[in-house]
C-alpha angles and dihedrals in degrees: 000000000000113000115234116208117188122196116221136173106194143034092265089056092053090052093045093049091049094046092048095054106260117164098209139011130223104206119209144146121230101021087177088079095039097276134301133205110297122236123263090249093053091048090051091052091047090054088067091054116103091228125083109256129211115200121216111234106203120123099197146009121266130047129356097240102122127203121220090260092050091051089056089052092048092055091047090051091052089053090050090051090051090050090052089058099240124155101243153320139266110218142169141167132184139195116229090264091056097256116130115271100235095187094052092045092050090053091052094044090054090051089050094049110157095014129107111263132201124185108221131217094294080101089067089068097054121107089206109051094169091055090047092054091049088055089052091051093048093049094045096248103151102180131054126189110211146156090203093259092298135100091260134025092241091054089050096044096119093056091043090054090052091049090052090067089072123084093257129097107248111206111195116220135166122086094355114154143149092275098056107025093092090058089049092050091049090060102033135045093248117198100146132021134192123210142159095217087199138155132196111287113241116255112262117256090233107064091203088072089068096034092056092047095246088131114032123223112269095026113168137197134207110262120209092205091055090049090050092048092052090046090055092048091051092048090052090053090050091048092051090051091052095047092045 
């Protein structure tokens, strides 16, 4: 079976991912900027979901170079996630040159002791992916979300394949959907996949919502049918492996 993780940023997304057949949720706020730390209320709602939930730990948009004050906030957010009863955290930290910040990651890993941990796409910024994966191994981070250093997982497939030779689970993410996941699986030893399974959010009935910037242009929402379609595609890949 190939694990399907769906990223969501609201209660409707949690419901849609569950209804569509996801295996795990990555819980965020503000997916439009790549995902930020979810609110306490959203984490509490996710804790009632039957699926294991990983909470994004990212206090702001932009890079992953954290100040001392931001590192304090990151650790506090991990503690809040633990208190909410979620399964794990999604973390990342970079040095100004793009390499992983081992010290900051170690601080977060210690705070998340006993919880599931995913390293997010900060790894796509590193100039030394082998060194980054060695840091993950040394710190006990067993899963990495990556697009292979490209805008989409398919475009980064060569780097993803190289990453898969390390003793870390590499979970492709970035533009993955029911239409292209078979191509991805044909070129990569797929065991887990990350997707948004989203569609364009309907325009609000009140035009002032958009005019005032309360809903940004291009806003998207998790779609249960898209989740279900990807689930079917993944199950077909698993079935073909078994029959082959």
